[in-house]
DRENZASE-322993 format. One record per residue (C-alpha): x, y, z. Coordinates in pm, whole numbers, plus 50000, padded with zeros to 5 digits. Last residue first. Layout:
<atoms>
ATOM, X, Y, Z
...
</atoms>
This chain:
<atoms>
ATOM, 49158, 51960, 49312
ATOM, 49315, 52083, 48945
ATOM, 49587, 51771, 48765
ATOM, 49476, 51845, 48436
ATOM, 49242, 52129, 48413
ATOM, 48850, 52156, 48445
ATOM, 48663, 52284, 48109
ATOM, 48462, 52551, 48225
ATOM, 48056, 52561, 48330
ATOM, 47797, 52782, 48164
ATOM, 47655, 52515, 47926
ATOM, 47695, 52169, 48088
ATOM, 48034, 51979, 48004
ATOM, 48022, 51736, 47713
ATOM, 48327, 51521, 47695
ATOM, 48473, 51364, 47392
ATOM, 48766, 51100, 47419
ATOM, 49044, 51020, 47211
ATOM, 49148, 50696, 47216
ATOM, 49539, 50645, 47366
ATOM, 49399, 50476, 47685
ATOM, 49187, 50211, 47530
ATOM, 49502, 50112, 47297
ATOM, 49701, 50134, 47601
ATOM, 49484, 49882, 47835
ATOM, 49446, 49667, 47503
ATOM, 49857, 49614, 47485
ATOM, 49842, 49591, 47847
ATOM, 49650, 49329, 47815
ATOM, 49827, 49111, 47587
ATOM, 50162, 49227, 47731
ATOM, 50023, 49066, 48072
ATOM, 49853, 49290, 48318
ATOM, 49937, 49463, 48623
ATOM, 49918, 49433, 49005
ATOM, 49855, 49594, 49313
ATOM, 50146, 49669, 49559
ATOM, 50089, 49854, 49864
ATOM, 49889, 50129, 50037
ATOM, 49768, 50374, 49768
ATOM, 49751, 50099, 49490
ATOM, 49556, 49917, 49769
ATOM, 49279, 50166, 49758
ATOM, 49219, 50095, 49437
ATOM, 49244, 50314, 49144
ATOM, 48906, 50196, 48990
ATOM, 48913, 50463, 48696
ATOM, 49240, 50423, 48544
ATOM, 49021, 50028, 48522
ATOM, 49218, 49765, 48648
ATOM, 49585, 49625, 48561
ATOM, 49699, 49796, 48891
ATOM, 50076, 49878, 48910
ATOM, 50303, 49771, 49198
ATOM, 50406, 49498, 48969
ATOM, 50583, 49735, 48768
ATOM, 50524, 49910, 48441
ATOM, 50718, 50186, 48297
ATOM, 50717, 50358, 47959
ATOM, 50401, 50213, 47832
ATOM, 50467, 49920, 47599
ATOM, 50290, 49860, 47300
ATOM, 50505, 50099, 47081
ATOM, 50788, 49870, 47218
ATOM, 50691, 49576, 46980
ATOM, 50586, 49322, 47282
ATOM, 50916, 49154, 47432
ATOM, 51054, 48788, 47418
ATOM, 51311, 48621, 47600
ATOM, 51683, 48506, 47532
ATOM, 51858, 48786, 47657
ATOM, 51646, 48918, 47956
ATOM, 51605, 49343, 47873
ATOM, 51586, 49593, 48169
ATOM, 51267, 49819, 48151
ATOM, 51052, 49502, 48091
ATOM, 50838, 49514, 48389
ATOM, 50917, 49203, 48546
ATOM, 51303, 49274, 48474
ATOM, 51290, 49617, 48652
ATOM, 51087, 49446, 48956
ATOM, 51388, 49191, 48963
ATOM, 51626, 49516, 48927
ATOM, 51497, 49688, 49240
ATOM, 51452, 49336, 49421
ATOM, 51806, 49282, 49381
ATOM, 51940, 49585, 49468
ATOM, 51743, 49556, 49801
ATOM, 51867, 49210, 49880
ATOM, 52212, 49334, 49807
ATOM, 52190, 49643, 50051
ATOM, 52024, 49389, 50280
ATOM, 52330, 49150, 50269
ATOM, 52496, 49448, 50381
ATOM, 52325, 49561, 50694
ATOM, 52334, 49167, 50775
ATOM, 52714, 49134, 50773
ATOM, 52817, 49336, 50967
ATOM, 52511, 49601, 51166
ATOM, 52437, 49921, 51085
ATOM, 52140, 50011, 51380
ATOM, 51791, 50062, 51345
ATOM, 51595, 50317, 51484
ATOM, 51499, 50425, 51844
ATOM, 51687, 50477, 52179
ATOM, 52027, 50477, 51998
ATOM, 52133, 50829, 51984
ATOM, 51760, 50928, 51957
ATOM, 51808, 51164, 51637
ATOM, 52140, 51125, 51452
ATOM, 52250, 50729, 51472
ATOM, 51965, 50554, 51557
ATOM, 51651, 50803, 51382
ATOM, 51906, 50851, 51092
ATOM, 51915, 50470, 51030
ATOM, 51527, 50470, 51008
ATOM, 51536, 50724, 50860
ATOM, 51753, 50570, 50558
ATOM, 51545, 50227, 50567
ATOM, 51215, 50353, 50539
ATOM, 51279, 50580, 50276
ATOM, 51478, 50288, 50076
ATOM, 51193, 50049, 50158
ATOM, 50971, 50305, 50015
ATOM, 51100, 50384, 49709
ATOM, 50992, 50144, 49483
ATOM, 50659, 50215, 49628
ATOM, 50680, 50542, 49495
ATOM, 50804, 50426, 49157
ATOM, 50540, 50209, 49118
ATOM, 50267, 50464, 49235
ATOM, 50424, 50723, 48937
ATOM, 50290, 50438, 48690
ATOM, 49965, 50492, 48851
ATOM, 49988, 50851, 48660
ATOM, 50033, 51201, 48748
ATOM, 49723, 51412, 48903
ATOM, 49521, 51107, 48950
ATOM, 49798, 50829, 49055
ATOM, 49954, 51067, 49262
ATOM, 49656, 51277, 49401
ATOM, 49505, 50926, 49515
ATOM, 49877, 50820, 49717
ATOM, 49798, 51203, 49858
ATOM, 49477, 51071, 50062
ATOM, 49606, 50709, 50156
ATOM, 49922, 50879, 50297
ATOM, 49750, 51160, 50489
ATOM, 49506, 50923, 50634
ATOM, 49803, 50683, 50733
ATOM, 50030, 50928, 50845
ATOM, 49804, 51123, 51042
ATOM, 49673, 50827, 51236
ATOM, 50052, 50713, 51308
ATOM, 50144, 51078, 51387
ATOM, 49821, 51077, 51644
ATOM, 49954, 50722, 51733
ATOM, 50313, 50900, 51857
ATOM, 50112, 51162, 52061
ATOM, 49932, 50917, 52247
ATOM, 50212, 50705, 52342
ATOM, 50404, 51006, 52417
ATOM, 50129, 51092, 52652
ATOM, 50159, 50757, 52862
ATOM, 49860, 50653, 53089
ATOM, 49603, 50650, 52880
ATOM, 49744, 50433, 52662
ATOM, 49869, 50185, 52840
ATOM, 49549, 50177, 53022
ATOM, 49404, 50143, 52664
ATOM, 49566, 49875, 52570
ATOM, 49566, 49677, 52918
ATOM, 49106, 49723, 52836
ATOM, 49216, 49552, 52493
ATOM, 49388, 49271, 52609
ATOM, 49587, 49117, 52316
ATOM, 49712, 48720, 52290
ATOM, 49502, 48560, 52563
ATOM, 49243, 48352, 52385
ATOM, 48957, 48563, 52441
ATOM, 49151, 48892, 52468
ATOM, 49212, 48773, 52054
ATOM, 48842, 48652, 51967
ATOM, 48694, 48968, 52121
ATOM, 48919, 49168, 51948
ATOM, 48862, 49040, 51640
ATOM, 48469, 49002, 51588
ATOM, 48354, 49355, 51749
ATOM, 48619, 49602, 51721
ATOM, 48816, 49460, 51402
ATOM, 48518, 49335, 51223
ATOM, 48367, 49699, 51257
ATOM, 48723, 49880, 51183
ATOM, 48790, 49651, 50903
ATOM, 48429, 49731, 50758
ATOM, 48462, 50099, 50813
ATOM, 48854, 50124, 50702
ATOM, 48765, 49899, 50315
ATOM, 48419, 50151, 50337
ATOM, 48690, 50449, 50340
ATOM, 48929, 50308, 50113
ATOM, 48707, 50222, 49858
ATOM, 48505, 50515, 49843
ATOM, 48816, 50749, 49824
ATOM, 48927, 50565, 49512
ATOM, 48612, 50521, 49308
ATOM, 48430, 50220, 49252
ATOM, 48488, 50075, 48944
ATOM, 48187, 49800, 48954
ATOM, 48214, 49601, 48654
ATOM, 48513, 49702, 48516
ATOM, 48817, 49612, 48780
ATOM, 48636, 49525, 49081
ATOM, 48578, 49149, 49096
ATOM, 48873, 48980, 48940
ATOM, 49132, 49271, 48988
ATOM, 49052, 49353, 49395
ATOM, 48974, 48948, 49431
ATOM, 49341, 48897, 49290
ATOM, 49446, 49173, 49516
ATOM, 49287, 49048, 49858
ATOM, 49413, 48721, 49756
ATOM, 49774, 48861, 49767
ATOM, 49722, 49079, 50068
ATOM, 49662, 48700, 50204
ATOM, 49992, 48595, 50062
ATOM, 50180, 48919, 50203
ATOM, 50039, 48837, 50559
ATOM, 50159, 48491, 50561
ATOM, 50512, 48645, 50426
ATOM, 50481, 48871, 50702
ATOM, 50402, 48594, 50958
ATOM, 50646, 48388, 50832
ATOM, 50966, 48646, 50871
ATOM, 50862, 48727, 51227
ATOM, 50864, 48367, 51314
ATOM, 51240, 48391, 51166
ATOM, 51253, 48695, 51407
ATOM, 51220, 48460, 51711
ATOM, 51112, 48681, 52034
ATOM, 51098, 49018, 52038
ATOM, 51202, 49283, 51794
ATOM, 51526, 49515, 51699
ATOM, 51791, 49229, 51765
ATOM, 51837, 49118, 51391
ATOM, 52036, 48836, 51309
ATOM, 51788, 48613, 51210
ATOM, 51662, 48859, 51008
ATOM, 51933, 48881, 50768
ATOM, 51828, 48551, 50640
ATOM, 51496, 48696, 50559
ATOM, 51614, 48991, 50353
ATOM, 51833, 48713, 50130
ATOM, 51528, 48481, 50074
ATOM, 51319, 48786, 49981
ATOM, 51602, 48918, 49709
ATOM, 51616, 48604, 49569
ATOM, 51234, 48526, 49566
ATOM, 51230, 48864, 49374
ATOM, 51489, 48772, 49135
ATOM, 51256, 48485, 49083
ATOM, 50968, 48744, 49011
ATOM, 51186, 48870, 48734
ATOM, 51297, 48586, 48591
ATOM, 50870, 48462, 48579
ATOM, 50796, 48786, 48410
ATOM, 51093, 48726, 48124
ATOM, 50889, 48449, 48049
ATOM, 50570, 48632, 48019
ATOM, 50282, 48590, 48254
ATOM, 49954, 48403, 48189
ATOM, 49598, 48520, 48309
ATOM, 49446, 48194, 48377
ATOM, 49313, 48381, 48698
ATOM, 49421, 48079, 48931
ATOM, 49782, 47947, 48752
ATOM, 49910, 48242, 48582
ATOM, 49765, 48522, 48830
ATOM, 49748, 48361, 49099
ATOM, 50112, 48247, 49086
ATOM, 50274, 48624, 49005
ATOM, 49996, 48801, 49298
ATOM, 50202, 48539, 49538
ATOM, 50540, 48666, 49393
ATOM, 50459, 49059, 49400
ATOM, 50296, 48979, 49753
ATOM, 50666, 48945, 49855
ATOM, 50734, 49312, 49894
ATOM, 50595, 49301, 50233
ATOM, 50948, 49113, 50325
ATOM, 51140, 49474, 50222
ATOM, 50923, 49670, 50478
ATOM, 50961, 49426, 50726
ATOM, 51352, 49410, 50704
ATOM, 51327, 49763, 50686
ATOM, 51099, 49769, 50974
ATOM, 51336, 49529, 51218
ATOM, 51155, 49212, 51298
ATOM, 50987, 49045, 51555
ATOM, 50722, 49288, 51661
ATOM, 50688, 49371, 51255
ATOM, 50552, 49022, 51263
ATOM, 50254, 49066, 51471
ATOM, 50210, 49368, 51227
ATOM, 50226, 49155, 50941
ATOM, 49965, 48919, 51046
ATOM, 49736, 49184, 51180
ATOM, 49786, 49345, 50829
ATOM, 49720, 49089, 50647
ATOM, 49386, 48940, 50807
ATOM, 49245, 49322, 50834
ATOM, 49332, 49368, 50433
ATOM, 49180, 49014, 50354
ATOM, 48830, 49121, 50570
ATOM, 48836, 49449, 50415
ATOM, 48872, 49338, 50041
ATOM, 48525, 49134, 50143
ATOM, 48371, 49409, 50331
ATOM, 48366, 49606, 49975
ATOM, 48125, 49401, 49808
ATOM, 47886, 49529, 50092
ATOM, 47888, 49890, 49992
ATOM, 47900, 49808, 49631
ATOM, 47586, 49640, 49677
ATOM, 47428, 49942, 49817
ATOM, 47450, 50050, 49401
ATOM, 47740, 50338, 49323
ATOM, 47657, 50601, 49088
ATOM, 47894, 50610, 48782
ATOM, 48225, 50724, 48803
ATOM, 48377, 50929, 48479
ATOM, 48624, 50776, 48245
ATOM, 49010, 50931, 48303
ATOM, 49197, 51054, 48062
ATOM, 49014, 51367, 48057
ATOM, 49191, 51463, 48393
ATOM, 49015, 51706, 48536
ATOM, 48990, 51651, 48911
ATOM, 48649, 51747, 48835
ATOM, 48510, 51417, 48717
ATOM, 48601, 51284, 49036
ATOM, 48216, 51105, 49122
ATOM, 47952, 51321, 48940
ATOM, 47866, 51653, 48732
ATOM, 47588, 51885, 48799
ATOM, 47801, 52140, 48951
ATOM, 47648, 52094, 49299
ATOM, 47632, 51729, 49244
ATOM, 48030, 51792, 49200
ATOM, 48061, 51926, 49575
ATOM, 47799, 51709, 49735
ATOM, 48080, 51406, 49539
ATOM, 48360, 51557, 49681
ATOM, 48220, 51601, 50045
ATOM, 48118, 51217, 50032
ATOM, 48446, 51118, 49929
ATOM, 48632, 51365, 50195
ATOM, 48413, 51226, 50475
ATOM, 48457, 50886, 50380
ATOM, 48797, 50875, 50388
ATOM, 48800, 50931, 50742
ATOM, 48789, 50602, 50766
ATOM, 49126, 50477, 50605
ATOM, 49245, 50606, 50951
ATOM, 49032, 50403, 51177
ATOM, 49152, 50107, 50966
ATOM, 49492, 50199, 51039
ATOM, 49388, 50254, 51419
ATOM, 49251, 49924, 51437
ATOM, 49548, 49753, 51318
ATOM, 49780, 49906, 51563
ATOM, 49577, 49802, 51834
ATOM, 49648, 49439, 51714
ATOM, 49961, 49481, 51726
ATOM, 49964, 49591, 52118
ATOM, 50306, 49514, 52214
ATOM, 50329, 49868, 52422
ATOM, 50667, 49708, 52644
ATOM, 50527, 49745, 53033
ATOM, 50542, 49928, 53293
ATOM, 50398, 49823, 53649
ATOM, 50064, 49885, 53784
ATOM, 49836, 49566, 53653
ATOM, 49638, 49745, 53417
ATOM, 49958, 49899, 53210
ATOM, 50192, 50118, 53308
ATOM, 50377, 50263, 52968
ATOM, 50630, 50142, 52726
ATOM, 50774, 50240, 52335
ATOM, 50906, 49995, 52109
ATOM, 50578, 49864, 51943
ATOM, 50494, 50244, 51853
ATOM, 50768, 50334, 51733
ATOM, 50748, 50020, 51469
ATOM, 50389, 50152, 51368
ATOM, 50540, 50525, 51384
ATOM, 50837, 50401, 51124
ATOM, 50608, 50220, 50892
ATOM, 50370, 50488, 50812
ATOM, 50580, 50744, 50866
ATOM, 50768, 50589, 50535
ATOM, 50414, 50617, 50391
ATOM, 50367, 50971, 50514
ATOM, 50715, 51131, 50377
ATOM, 50667, 50876, 50029
ATOM, 50286, 51078, 50023
ATOM, 50433, 51441, 50073
ATOM, 50743, 51407, 49783
ATOM, 50455, 51288, 49538
ATOM, 50197, 51534, 49644
ATOM, 50487, 51792, 49594
ATOM, 50598, 51703, 49271
ATOM, 50273, 51708, 49098
ATOM, 50211, 52115, 49233
ATOM, 50584, 52159, 49096
ATOM, 50483, 52027, 48771
ATOM, 50488, 51710, 48628
ATOM, 50352, 51663, 48239
ATOM, 50180, 51344, 48179
ATOM, 50139, 51312, 47786
ATOM, 50398, 50988, 47749
ATOM, 50083, 50818, 47982
ATOM, 49890, 50870, 47703
ATOM, 49603, 51124, 47739
</atoms>
């Protein structure tokens, strides 16, 4: 089924809105948790500045995708079918049985994800959440460089123009961070940490595209769950002891502060639910609609995060939480957000740049973005659900579209009804 054949009914709209709400809640809950206070092991009230604990909580939320995956597998085996074919989208190829080596292979992207998330969480303690959300888009720039110079997947001239515009937006956002007082410590250090996290995450994306695109083809919920499992294991038994020995974060003090504050417990529960919901709903966005819609979802997140953060400050908490509108920083951020969205449109070819050559319109999908996975649609990696993935050059996109438009014949066991598109 071609991308143009995707229909958007009420169920699809509700799933898309749910994924946007959950993704926005993830970023906002992270910042609110870092702003809360509780009594620690010393007996004194202190700030709950424990970004490693939030990283641990993120992987814990991802692990709960495994029961959903195995429950789905068990249900489909009873119907004499495998994988996620019963989701009912005929354009998706069927999934194969996963070898045990795949479960070990997924430890590699989990380690990248762990390092990137930890760096970004430490950076979030020093900048506003709107700055954090936009700076995460720097992964697009690093991915483009890796694709062109390391993976030898050459980018077209107009794509480099889009990447350049993204660099401009990052510079503008970084400049506004200096005037932000919503974090603790030097905001430029926070910007550097977030950019470092974006670079590490780009390595993760390149790894997933190179190794897992066609040969492995792991189901998305399995990828989410196993990356959560490995990330939780390493965070608990390696990173936490190392952080304690270095004096960066004391897990016992974190536990005491968590136990002594019901507000922190409620907020962490909301954070946990938001992470799990976002991963699950974003899987459904990709399968019920298309990976194109995930690009739209990621483009909306900086806007929704900033809008809700302003509403928290002025409407909900009367300045206790959230972000104030500042002059001139907030105006510069608006300009940076506009440049970011325009740069994405240039990158995917939606906005034509004079002097650049483009493939024929018939060979281009309706909408592409640096946030769309280039890999096989069957993979729909977990990072498609959490953060921007890369897509291919005009040639690779043309080949992908040609394969996507080929008719597929599905052989169903006698007596089994043909699944409907978008069904669960």
